[in-house]
C-alpha positions in Angstrom: 57.2 72.0 62.9 57.1 68.2 62.3 60.0 66.4 62.0 61.2 63.9 58.6 60.4 61.0 60.5 56.8 62.2 61.5 55.8 63.4 58.3 57.0 60.0 56.5 54.5 58.5 59.1 51.4 60.8 58.2 51.5 59.9 54.5 51.8 56.6 54.9 48.6 56.4 57.0 46.8 59.0 54.7 47.9 56.4 51.9 46.4 53.1 54.5 43.2 55.1 54.5 42.6 55.9 50.5 43.6 51.8 49.9 40.6 50.9 53.0 38.1 53.5 51.3 38.7 51.6 47.4 38.7 47.9 49.4 35.4 48.9 51.2 33.7 50.3 47.8 35.0 47.2 45.8 33.5 44.7 48.2 30.3 46.8 48.3 30.1 46.1 44.6 31.0 42.3 44.9 27.9 42.1 47.7 25.8 43.6 45.5 26.7 40.9 43.0 26.2 37.9 45.0 22.9 39.5 46.4 21.4 39.4 42.5 23.0 36.3 42.5 21.2 34.8 45.4 18.0 36.1 44.6 18.1 34.6 41.2 19.3 31.5 42.3 18.6 31.5 46.4 20.0 29.1 48.9 17.5 26.9 50.8 18.0 28.9 54.3 17.4 27.0 57.5 14.5 28.6 58.3 12.8 27.3 55.1 11.6 24.0 54.9 12.8 21.5 51.7 9.0 21.5 50.4 8.4 25.1 50.4 11.9 25.1 48.2 10.6 22.7 45.9 7.4 24.7 45.0 9.6 27.8 44.6 12.0 25.7 42.3 9.3 24.1 40.1 7.2 27.4 39.7 10.4 28.5 38.4 11.0 25.4 35.8 7.4 26.0 34.6 7.6 29.5 33.8 11.3 28.6 31.8 9.3 26.0 30.2 6.5 27.9 28.7 9.1 30.6 27.7 10.9 27.9 26.0 7.6 26.0 24.1 6.1 29.4 23.1 8.8 31.8 21.7 6.0 34.7 20.6 4.7 34.6 24.6 5.5 38.6 26.1 8.7 38.4 27.5 9.1 37.7 31.3 11.4 40.4 31.7 11.9 44.1 31.2 11.7 46.4 28.2 15.0 44.9 27.1 13.6 41.5 26.4 10.6 43.0 25.0 12.4 44.0 22.1 14.7 41.1 21.6 11.3 39.2 21.3 10.2 41.6 18.8 13.8 41.5 16.8 13.0 37.2 16.6 9.4 37.8 15.0 10.7 39.7 12.5 13.4 37.1 11.2 10.8 34.7 11.4 10.5 31.7 8.6 7.7 30.5 6.5 7.2 27.3 5.8 4.5 25.0 4.2 2.8 22.5 6.6 0.9 19.4 5.0 -0.7 16.8 7.3 -2.1 14.2 5.3 -4.9 14.7 2.8 -5.7 18.3 4.2 -4.0 21.2 2.1 -0.7 22.5 2.9 -0.8 25.6 4.8 1.9 28.6 5.8 3.2 28.7 9.4 5.5 31.3 10.7 7.9 29.7 13.1 11.1 31.2 14.8 14.0 28.7 12.9 16.0 28.8 16.3 14.0 26.6 17.9 14.0 22.8 17.8 11.8 20.5 16.0 10.3 19.2 19.0 9.4 22.7 20.1 7.6 23.1 17.0 5.7 20.2 17.0 4.3 21.3 20.4 3.3 24.7 18.8 1.6 22.9 16.1 -0.7 20.6 18.5 -1.5 23.5 20.7 -1.6 26.5 18.0 -5.2 27.8 17.2 -4.4 28.0 13.5 -4.6 24.4 13.6 -7.8 23.5 15.2 -9.1 22.0 11.9 -6.0 19.6 11.6 -6.4 18.8 15.9 -9.4 16.4 14.8 -6.0 14.3 13.8 -4.8 14.1 17.2 -1.5 14.6 16.2 -0.2 13.5 19.8 2.4 11.0 17.9 3.9 12.2 14.5 7.3 12.4 13.1 8.2 15.5 10.5 9.8 14.9 7.3 11.6 17.5 4.8 11.0 17.8 1.0 13.4 15.1 0.2 11.2 12.9 2.5 14.1 12.4 5.3 12.7 12.2 8.8 13.9 15.5 11.1 16.0 15.6 14.1 13.7 16.6 16.9 16.6 17.9 19.0 18.2 20.0 16.4 17.0 23.3 15.5 14.9 24.2 12.4 17.6 26.4 10.8 20.0 23.5 10.8 18.0 21.3 8.9 15.2 23.4 6.8 15.5 26.5 4.8 13.1 29.3 4.8 9.9 28.6 2.3 10.5 24.1 2.6 7.7 22.0 2.9 7.4 20.5 6.3 5.5 17.2 6.1 4.1 15.6 9.2 2.9 11.9 9.1 1.0 10.5 12.2 2.8 7.4 13.5 -0.2 5.2 13.5 -1.9 4.7 9.7 -5.3 5.0 11.5 -4.8 8.8 12.3 -4.3 10.0 8.5 -7.8 9.8 7.6 -10.0 13.1 8.3 -12.9 12.7 10.5 -15.6 14.5 8.3 -14.7 11.4 5.9 -17.1 8.5 5.6 -15.4 5.5 3.9 -17.1 3.2 1.5 -15.5 -0.4 2.2 -12.7 -1.7 0.1 -13.4 -3.9 -2.7 -11.2 -6.9 -3.0 -9.7 -7.0 -6.5 -7.7 -10.4 -8.2 -3.9 -10.3 -6.9 -2.0 -8.0 -9.4 -4.4 -5.2 -8.4 -4.6 -4.1 -4.9 -7.6 -3.4 -2.6 -8.5 0.2 -3.3 -10.9 2.8 -1.9 -12.4 5.4 -4.2 -13.2 8.2 -1.4 -9.7 8.0 -0.5 -8.3 8.3 -4.2 -10.8 10.7 -4.8 -10.1 13.0 -1.9 -6.8 12.7 -2.3 -6.8 13.7 -5.8 -8.6 17.0 -5.1 -6.6 17.9 -2.6 -3.3 17.4 -5.0 -5.2 19.6 -7.7 -5.9 22.7 -5.1 -2.5 22.2 -4.0 -0.9 22.6 -7.8 -3.4 25.3 -7.9 -2.7 26.9 -4.8 1.0 27.0 -5.9 1.2 28.5 -8.9 -1.2 31.6 -8.3 -0.3 32.3 -4.9 2.9 30.7 -4.0 5.5 33.0 -6.3 4.0 36.0 -4.2 5.7 33.9 -0.9 8.1 31.6 -2.3 11.0 31.7 -4.0 10.7 30.4 -7.6 12.8 27.3 -7.3 10.9 26.0 -4.1 7.4 26.6 -6.1 8.6 24.7 -9.1 10.1 21.8 -7.0 6.7 21.5 -5.2 4.4 21.6 -8.3 7.0 18.8 -9.8 6.6 17.1 -6.7 2.8 17.0 -6.9 2.6 16.3 -10.2 4.4 13.2 -10.0 2.0 12.3 -7.3 -1.4 13.1 -9.9 0.3 10.7 -12.4 0.6 8.3 -9.9 -2.8 7.7 -9.2 -4.1 7.4 -12.4 -3.8 3.5 -12.3 -5.4 3.4 -9.1 -8.4 5.2 -10.4 -8.8 2.6 -13.2 -8.6 -0.1 -10.8 -11.5 1.9 -8.9 -13.5 1.9 -11.2 -13.5 -1.9 -12.3 -13.8 -2.2 -8.5 -17.0 0.1 -7.9 -18.5 -1.3 -10.9 -18.0 -5.4 -9.4 -19.7 -4.2 -6.1 -23.0 -2.4 -8.1 -22.7 -6.2 -9.1 -22.6 -8.2 -6.3 -25.5 -5.8 -4.7 -27.6 -6.4 -7.9 -26.6 -10.5 -6.7 -27.8 -10.1 -3.2 -31.0 -8.2 -4.0 -31.8 -11.2 -6.8 -31.1 -13.4 -4.0 -33.2 -11.6 -1.3 -36.3 -11.6 -3.8 -35.4 -15.3 -4.3 -35.5 -15.9 -0.2 -38.8 -13.7 0.3 -40.8 -15.5 -2.2 -40.4 -13.8 -5.3 -39.6 -15.9 -8.5 -36.2 -15.4 -10.1 -35.2 -15.8 -13.6 -33.6 -19.0 -14.1 -32.2 -20.9 -16.9 -34.1 -23.5 -17.9 -31.4 -25.5 -19.5 -28.9 -25.3 -16.0 -29.0 -28.2 -13.5 -28.0 -27.7 -10.3 -25.6 -30.1 -8.7 -26.9 -33.6 -8.0 -29.7 -33.3 -10.9 -28.3 -35.7 -13.2 -25.6 -33.2 -14.3 -22.3 -34.0 -16.0 -21.1 -34.1 -12.5 -22.5 -36.6 -9.6 -22.2 -36.9 -6.1 -21.2 -34.3 -3.7 -17.7 -32.8 -3.8 -14.9 -33.2 -1.5 -13.3 -30.7 0.9 -9.8 -30.7 0.6 -8.6 -28.3 4.0 -5.3 -27.6 5.2 -4.6 -24.0 4.3 -4.7 -21.1 6.6 -5.5 -18.0 4.0 -7.4 -17.9 0.5 -6.3 -20.5 -2.3 -5.4 -18.4 -5.3 -3.5 -21.2 -7.8 -3.4 -24.5 -8.6 -1.5 -27.0 -10.7 -2.5 -30.5 -11.4 0.5 -32.6 -11.6 1.1 -36.2 -12.4 0.4 -37.9 -8.8 0.4 -34.5 -7.0 -2.3 -31.4 -6.7 -0.2 -28.3 -5.9 -1.9 -25.1 -4.4 -0.4 -21.5 -3.8 -2.1 -19.7 -1.1 -2.4 -16.2 1.1 -0.5 -18.1 4.3 2.6 -17.7 2.2 2.7 -21.9 1.5 2.9 -24.1 -1.2 1.5 -27.2 -0.2 1.4 -30.4 -2.5 -1.9 -33.0 -1.9 -1.7 -36.6 -2.9 -4.6 -36.9 -4.9 -5.7 -40.7 -3.6 -6.3 -39.4 -0.1 -6.8 -35.7 -0.5 -4.3 -35.3 1.9 -1.1 -32.8 2.3 2.0 -34.9 1.5 4.8 -31.8 2.1 4.2 -28.2 2.4 7.1 -25.9 0.7 7.8 -23.1 2.6 10.1 -19.6 1.5 7.8 -16.8 0.1 7.2 -14.2 2.4 4.1 -13.1 1.0 1.1 -14.1 -0.9 1.6 -17.1 -3.6 -0.7 -16.8 -6.2 0.6 -18.4 -9.1 2.1 -21.9 -9.5 3.3 -23.9 -12.5 5.2 -27.1 -13.5 7.9 -28.1 -15.8 11.0 -30.9 -16.6 8.0 -33.4 -16.5 6.9 -32.2 -13.4 10.3 -32.8 -11.8 10.3 -28.9 -11.0 7.9 -26.3 -9.9 7.7 -22.7 -10.2 5.8 -20.0 -8.0 5.0 -16.4 -7.9 4.1 -14.0 -5.0 3.6 -10.7 -4.1 7.2 -10.7 -2.6 8.3 -9.9 -6.2 10.2 -13.2 -6.6 9.5 -16.0 -8.5 10.8 -19.5 -7.0 12.0 -22.5 -8.7 11.6 -25.6 -6.6 12.7 -29.2 -6.6 9.7 -31.2 -6.2 11.2 -34.4 -5.7 14.0 -33.0 -2.8 10.9 -30.5 -1.5 13.8 -27.5 -2.0 14.2 -24.5 -3.4 17.0 -24.3 -5.8 16.6 -21.0 -7.2 14.9 -17.8 -6.9 14.3 -14.9 -9.2 13.8 -11.2 -7.7 11.9 -8.9 -10.1 10.6 -5.5 -9.4 6.8 -6.5 -9.7 4.5 -9.0 -8.9 4.2 -12.0 -11.1 0.5 -12.3 -11.6 0.3 -15.6 -13.5 2.9 -18.2 -14.3 3.6 -20.5 -17.4 6.7 -22.5 -18.8 8.1 -23.1 -22.0 11.1 -24.7 -23.2 13.2 -23.4 -20.6 11.7 -20.3 -20.0 9.1 -18.7 -17.6 6.5 -16.3 -18.9 5.4 -13.8 -16.1 2.3 -11.5 -16.3 3.5 -8.5 -15.1 2.3 -4.6 -14.9 1.7 -3.6 -18.8 4.2 -6.1 -20.0 5.0 -10.2 -19.9 8.3 -10.9 -19.0 10.2 -14.0 -20.5 13.0 -15.6 -17.7 15.6 -17.7 -18.7 15.6 -20.7 -16.3 19.4 -21.3 -17.0 21.0 -18.0 -16.6 18.3 -16.8 -14.3 18.0 -13.5 -16.4 15.1 -11.3 -18.0 15.6 -12.7 -21.3 12.7 -10.9 -23.5 9.8 -8.1 -22.5 6.8 -8.7 -24.8 5.1 -4.7 -24.4 2.1 -3.3 -25.3 -0.8 -4.0 -22.3 -2.4 -1.2 -20.7 -2.7 -2.7 -17.3 -1.6 -5.7 -15.4 -1.6 -9.0 -17.4 -3.1 -11.5 -15.4 -4.0 -14.4 -17.8 -1.7 -16.3 -20.0 -1.7 -19.4 -21.8 1.0 -21.0 -24.6 -0.5 -23.3 -27.1 0.0 -24.3 -31.0 3.1 -22.1 -30.8 2.0 -18.9 -29.2 1.4 -16.9 -26.2 -1.9 -15.3 -25.1 -1.8 -12.5 -23.0 -4.6 -10.7 -21.7 -4.9 -7.5 -20.1 -7.3 -4.7 -19.7 -9.8 -4.9 -22.8 -7.1 -6.4 -24.9 -5.5 -10.0 -25.9 -2.3 -10.3 -27.7 -1.1 -13.1 -29.7 3.1 -13.5 -29.5 4.7 -15.8 -31.8 7.0 -18.1 -29.3 9.9 -18.4 -32.2 10.5 -14.9 -32.4 8.4 -13.5 -29.3 6.9 -10.6 -31.9 3.3 -9.8 -31.5 1.8 -11.1 -34.7 -2.2 -10.3 -33.9 -4.1 -8.0 -31.0 -8.0 -8.7 -30.3 -9.7 -5.7 -28.8 -12.5 -5.9 -27.1 -14.7 -4.2 -24.5 -15.0 -6.3 -21.9 -13.0 -5.4 -19.2 -10.0 -7.2 -17.7 -9.1 -10.4 -19.0 -8.4 -12.8 -15.8 -8.2 -16.3 -17.5 -7.5 -17.9 -21.3 -7.9 -21.0 -22.5 -7.8 -22.5 -26.6 -10.0 -25.4 -27.3 -9.2 -26.3 -31.1 -9.8 -23.1 -33.1 -11.5 -21.6 -30.2 -10.0 -19.1 -27.9 -11.9 -18.5 -24.7 -11.4 -15.5 -21.9 -12.8 -15.0 -18.6 -13.6 -11.7 -18.5 -14.4 -8.6 -15.7 -17.9 -8.7 -17.4 -19.2 -11.4 -16.0 -19.1 -13.4 -19.2 -17.1 -16.0 -21.2 -15.8 -14.6 -24.5 -14.7 -16.5 -27.4 -12.8 -15.6 -30.6 -12.3 -17.8 -33.8 -8.4 -18.2 -34.1 -8.7 -18.5 -37.9 -10.5 -15.2 -38.2 -9.6 -13.9 -35.3 -12.8 -12.4 -35.0 -15.0 -12.5 -31.8 -17.7 -15.1 -31.8 -20.2 -14.5 -28.9 -19.8 -14.7 -25.0 -21.5 -17.0 -22.8 -23.3 -14.9 -19.7 -24.8 -16.3 -16.6 -22.3 -15.8 -13.9 -23.0 -12.5 -11.7 -19.3 -11.6 -11.2 -15.9 -11.5 -13.1 -15.1 -14.6 -14.2 -11.7 -15.5 -12.4 -11.1 -19.2 -13.8 -11.6 -21.4 -16.4 -10.9 -24.9 -17.4 -11.5 -27.6 -20.2 -12.0 -31.4 -19.9 -13.2 -32.7 -23.5 -15.8 -30.5 -25.0 -16.8 -28.9 -21.3 -16.2 -25.5 -20.5 -15.6 -25.0 -16.5 -15.8 -21.2 -15.4 -15.5 -20.0 -12.2 -16.9 -16.8 -10.7 -16.5 -13.9 -8.1 -20.3 -14.6 -7.6 -19.0 -18.5 -5.7 -20.4 -20.3 -8.3 -18.8 -23.1 -11.1 -21.0 -23.5 -14.5 -20.6 -26.2 -16.8 -21.1 -25.2 -20.6 -20.8 -27.5 -23.4 -19.2 -26.1 -26.4 -20.7 -27.7 -28.5 -23.9 -25.9 -28.0 -22.5 -23.2 -26.0 -25.4 -23.7 -23.6 -24.8 -23.9 -19.7 -25.8 -27.4 -18.5 -25.2 -27.6 -15.1 -24.5 -25.1 -11.8 -22.0 -26.1 -9.3 -22.5 -24.5 -5.7 -20.2 -25.6 -2.3 -17.8 -22.6 -2.0 -18.5 -19.7 -0.2 -16.4 -17.0 -1.2 -14.8 -15.8 -4.9 -14.0 -19.1 -6.6 -10.2 -18.4 -8.2 -8.7 -21.4 -9.7 -9.7 -24.3 -11.8 -8.0 -27.1 -13.2 -9.1 -31.0 -14.3 -7.6 -34.4 -14.4 -8.3 -37.9 -15.2 -11.9 -37.7 -14.2 -12.0 -34.7 -11.5 -12.4 -30.9 -11.3 -10.9 -29.4 -9.0 -11.6 -25.6 -7.8 -9.3 -23.2 -5.5 -11.5 -20.2 -3.2 -10.8 -17.4 -1.1 -13.3 -19.3 1.5 -9.8 -21.4 2.1 -10.8 -24.5 0.6 -10.1 -26.6 -2.2 -12.9 -29.0 -3.4 -12.5 -32.0 -5.9 -15.6 -32.4 -8.1 -16.4 -36.1 -9.9 -16.9 -35.9 -13.5 -19.6 -38.3 -14.7 -18.2 -38.3 -18.6 -15.8 -39.3 -20.5 -13.1 -36.6 -21.6 
C-alpha cells in the first residue's frame, strides 16, 4: 500500500507525461507548417549556389507573372483553384472595344484585372489579329466620356459592364489601317483644312456600320440606356463630317482640274500644240506690264495676305509673322510678332495708323503701326478667313456668317447669318457689305446690317470680291471671274481662262488682275472683257493681289512676293 506522498508523486508524474505528449504533438504540427512554408519560400542552403537559387526564383516569378497577365489560363494549382477560375469566367464583363477606323467589337474580360493587364490581353489575343496590324505597342484607353483610364486601377473601378472602351495609339501614324491606300491631301484655301477623301469616306462607312450594328444587335447584349447613348454619340460624329465631305468634293474637283493642266503642259512640252488665246500676250511682249518682276523675299512660309498702305506694304504668312516692307527698296522694315499660327488676313484703318490681322489661332489682333506693338486682341471661336474695316468695326469672314466686331469695346456687335459655308471673301463699297460663300453672295446694308439681296449662282465657293462701277466681280472655285450688274442684280457673264480656282482679284483703273491656283496672273480689259496679258513668275498658287501707284504686288504659297511694274495710267 502506497503512502499518501507516493500516491501524490505518481499523479504528478502522470500529469507531466500528458503535458509532454500534448507539447510534442503541438510542436510536430508547428514543424509541419514550417516545412510547408519553407517548401513554398525556400531559404538558400549553404550547399546551394546563389546562381541556382536565382534561376529558381526567376522561374517562380515568370509563372506568377504569366498567371496575373492572363486570368483565363488553366489554374496552376489543384481542383480547388480550377473551380475558382471557372467562377471568375461566369462573372466576366462585356466591353465594346473601338480602335481607330475599325468596327467596334465585343470583348469579354475579368473586371478585377487592371487596365495595364487588359492592354496586354488586347495586344496578345488571337481575336484581335486583324487589329494587331496597328502595332498597338503604345496606346491609351479612354472611356465613353473621353477620360483617360488609369492603367494601375482595375476595370471595375473605372468602367461598367457594357461600356465602350476607346483605344488610341500614341503615334498618329498608327491609326490608319494598312489595307487603306491613302490619296494625297489636296491643299485648300485657309479656312478649309486639308482633307483626305478616302479617310473621311472610310470613317463615314465605319460609323454607319456601327450605328446599324448597335440598332440591330446591341439591344440583345447591352442595356437600352447604353445602346441609345452610343447611337447618339455616333450620330453626332456623322453630322460633324458633313462639312468635311463638302470640302472633299471641292478638293477632288480641284485635283482633277489640276491634272488636266499638267496634261496640257505635257502635251505642249512633247511638241503637241495646245490651244492658245490669240488675244493674250505673255510677260515682256508688249503688254501693260513691262520688264521683269522683282522678288520680295523674307518670309519663311507661304504668303497668304497683302495690304497696301501709304508708304508700306504689309504681308501675312504661315511663319506666323506680319512683315512691313519699304516700297522704295522692297526690303523688310520691321516684323510684327504675336500670332501663334498662320496669318492669312491683314487690313488697315484709321488712315493706316492701325493694322488688324486674323490668324488660324482664332484671334484678331489690332496693331499700332507707328509703335509696332499689339494694342488689343479679340478672341473668337472660329478662324477669321478675311478681314475688312469700316467706321470703328471689323468685319470678319467666319463659318456660315460674317461677324462684326466693335474696335472700342472689343465685343461682337453683330452677326450676319445666312451663308451655308465658310465666308472667304468680303468687300465694302457704296454703303454695302458684299460677302461670298458657297454658290451665293449676300449684300448687306451697312447702316442697318440687314441683308438686302442674295445673289445665287452655281459657281462653287467665292474666294475674292471687287466692285468696279456698277459691276460686282467675283473670283470663283470654277476657275472663272463672274460678273453681276449691281443695278439689276443679275448675272452678266464670266471671264474664263484660268486653270484653277481664282483666289484673288485686284483693280487698277479699267484693268482687272486675277490670281489663280494655276500659278498665273491674268490681266483683263473690263471695257472689252478680254484677257490682254498673262503673267508667269510664281511657282505655286497666287493667293493675294494688291495695286498701288504704278505697281502690282502678288503673294504666293511659294513663300515670295513679286512686284510688277504697270505700264499704263490708272
